N, C-alpha and C positions, 0 to 999 in steps of 0.2 A: 522602279527603281530598278539596277543589277547594280552586280557589285562581282568584285571579285576576290574570291576567295584566300590563303594560302596559310599555310599553316610553319605554327614556328617550337614548335614541340623540340627539336634542336639546334642549339646555340646559333646562330651566323655573324661572322664579322660583320662591322658597324663602316654602312659608305659612307661617303658625304650626302650629307643634305640631310642625314635620318635620324632622329632622336627617338634615343631610350626611356620608360619605360615604366612603371611596376605596376602593380594594383593588390588595394590591399581593403583585408570589409573594414570601414570604419568604424565598427563593436569591437569585435576582437582583434586587430591589429594582423588577423594574418592574413596574406596572398591566398588574394585568389584568382586559379585558375582559370583557365580555357574558356577567358569574356572575350567575346567579338565585341569586337571595334573595330568604328566602322569610318575611312573617312567621309565622310561626307560632301569635301568640296571636292574631292582625284574620285569619288566611287571605290573605291578602292577597301574589300574587307579583311581584316586574319583574326585570332583567335592565341594567344600572348600560351604563354610554356605555360606544362606544370608548376614552376615553380612562381609562377604567375607576373612572367620580366617578357617584356613586348619591343622591335625593332618597328619603326613607323616611317616613309617617307612621306615629313611633312615639313611647310614652312608657316609662316608667320599668318594671320590669321586665315589657315584650312581650320574647319569644325571637325571635332572630335565623338562619335557618340560611344560611351563602355554599354553592353550587352550582357546583362550577367541571370540567367534563374537564379528567383529565391530574390532578388538587386533591382530596387529602381536604375531603370540609366540612366545616365551620365555622361551631359555633354560637357564640350570642353574649346574653348577656343583657340590653335594653339597664336604665343604673344615672341618667344626665343626659343633660340632654342636647346633651353634650355634641361637635364630630363626631367621628365612628367614623375609625378607623385598623385591614383588616381582613389580617393576612396572610395566606396559604393556601399552604398548604403541598402540597406539589405529590407526587404517591403514586407512582414514582421519583427517582433521580437523576441531573437536568444533565448530560450531558457537552458539552465544549463542540465546536463542531465543527473536525474535522478531516478536512483533502482530502489523498489520500490520489490518489500520482503514481506509477506502471509503471519503478522507476528501473533495468530493467536493458535496452538494446539492442542493438541489438540491432550482433554485428562492421559492418554494412554504413553505418546509423548514426554505430556511431563511427569508422570509415574516412573519413566523412564531414566529423567535426564537426572534427579531425584535424587534418584537408588541409585546409580553413577555417580555425584554426588558425594553423598553417607556411601562406599563402599562399605568402608571398614565395621557399618552395622547389617551387614549382609555375611561378611568374609566370607567365603567358599561361590554362595551361592550368586554373587552379586550379580551379576549379569546373564539368571536362568527367564527364565521365560514362564512363571509361572500363575502368569494372566494372563486369557483371552483377548483378543483387540474386540474392542469395545466402543455402538456408536457415542465420540468424542464428545471445555474451561473452565472455570467457573471457580469463583475463590478462596486461592487452597490455607494452608496454613503455616505462621507462618516458620519453617523448618530447622532454620537455624538458629531461632532465638529455643526452640525446644532441643536442637541439640545442646545448645549452652548450656542446655538446664538438665541436663545428665550425664553420667559417668557411659566411661566405657565398657564398666563389665556386659559379660556376652546378659545378662539377668536385662538391663538401660536400655544396653543394646533392642535385644529379641522387642522392647515396649515399644518403641523409635520405629520397628518394622512398621507391628500394630499402625500406629497414629499414619504415618504415610500411604498404606494402604488403606488406611476408609479415609481419605482424603481424598486417594485419590478413586476411590468409590463417591462418593460427595462430589469430583467432579462432576464425576460420569453421569448422577444425576442432572445437578445443574446441567448439564451441554442439549442434554434430553430434551429434560423438563425448563424449557426458557421463555422467562415472560412473553415474546416476540409471536413464540409457536403457541404458546399455552393462550396468548391472549388472541391470537389469529381464529383457533378452534372456540372459545369462552365469548367472545365478542369483551371479555371484561375487563375495563382498564382502574388503569389508581388504585382508592383502599381495596379494592371489591376485588379484582384480579389477586392484589398482595394477602389477602384473609383467603380467598380460593387456593392460592398457592402452596400459604402454611397447612393448611389444615388436609388437603388430599398432593401433597405429595404422595410419588411416590417408592416403590424402593428400589437400590440395586438391580431386583432379579430381579421385579420388573419392565426396568429401564434395559436390561438387553437380554437380551427371550418377548420381548414382547413385539407382530409381526406393525410398521405402520397404522395397517388399519385395526388393528387391538387395543394401542394406546392408544388412539383418538376415540375411542368405544371408550377406554378408560379416564379417558374423558369427559365424554360428551355427557359418561351414565353417575359421573363424580359431580361434572354441574349441576343434573337434574336436584340432586340430593341437597346439594348449596343454596338453589334457585326453592327449591322445597322450605329448609329448613330458616331459609330470609325471611318466609312471606310469613313462616307461622311467627315468629319473634317481636315480625312489625304489627303484625294482629292483634298482640296481649299484651291486654289490658295493662298501662301502672295504676302503681300500689297508691294510690294519693292519701291511702286514711296514714294521720299524720298518730302519732304515737301524744298517747296521754299521760301530761304525770299526774301522779295519785295527787290525792285534795291533800 
């Protein structure tokens, strides 16, 4: 079947015998532009304009087909000379746009944000770069509660600086020495993994200076010690001697 195509980007005056109409999205009620409209009776084919509007030569009894990519085709039978309102159904459910932001800040980013929030505790050194970048979250301290519990004197401000820096260093350790990473290397799970991580938790210097190979070796060496000690403890006989009370 061949069709004669007509573009309708520019509005044209309505002629006698023409029907006017507009195409909408059934769900959003937005106008749908560049919809292919076919008069299946006369063989005429054209597109509506960018406003979703169209004019068509049609008479009662003509069959109109509306086709648009990403929409289900719709068929309409002309019954009278009234204006046409066509609602197209999307072939897939439209979803609202969602913007996803990375919520996991590195310890250094968290430290800088905290230091900026409590700049009074740092004086003129509030924005100086005194720490080098390290492998970067972990559970932080409640700095707001700490600040409220301290006076604004120089001595207590210095104390707060130490707390913030210590919190930062612990976050650096937690960020690299985390359960997923250590579990993949040791294959430990549950309480065994917890016990291992508590017993062999590395220091800040080790975490920030060790290469990937050195850090994995550190974990594996401590794993051998952990498993060895665990076997020794499990093989020790239980003390079944009961304490006897004197006659």
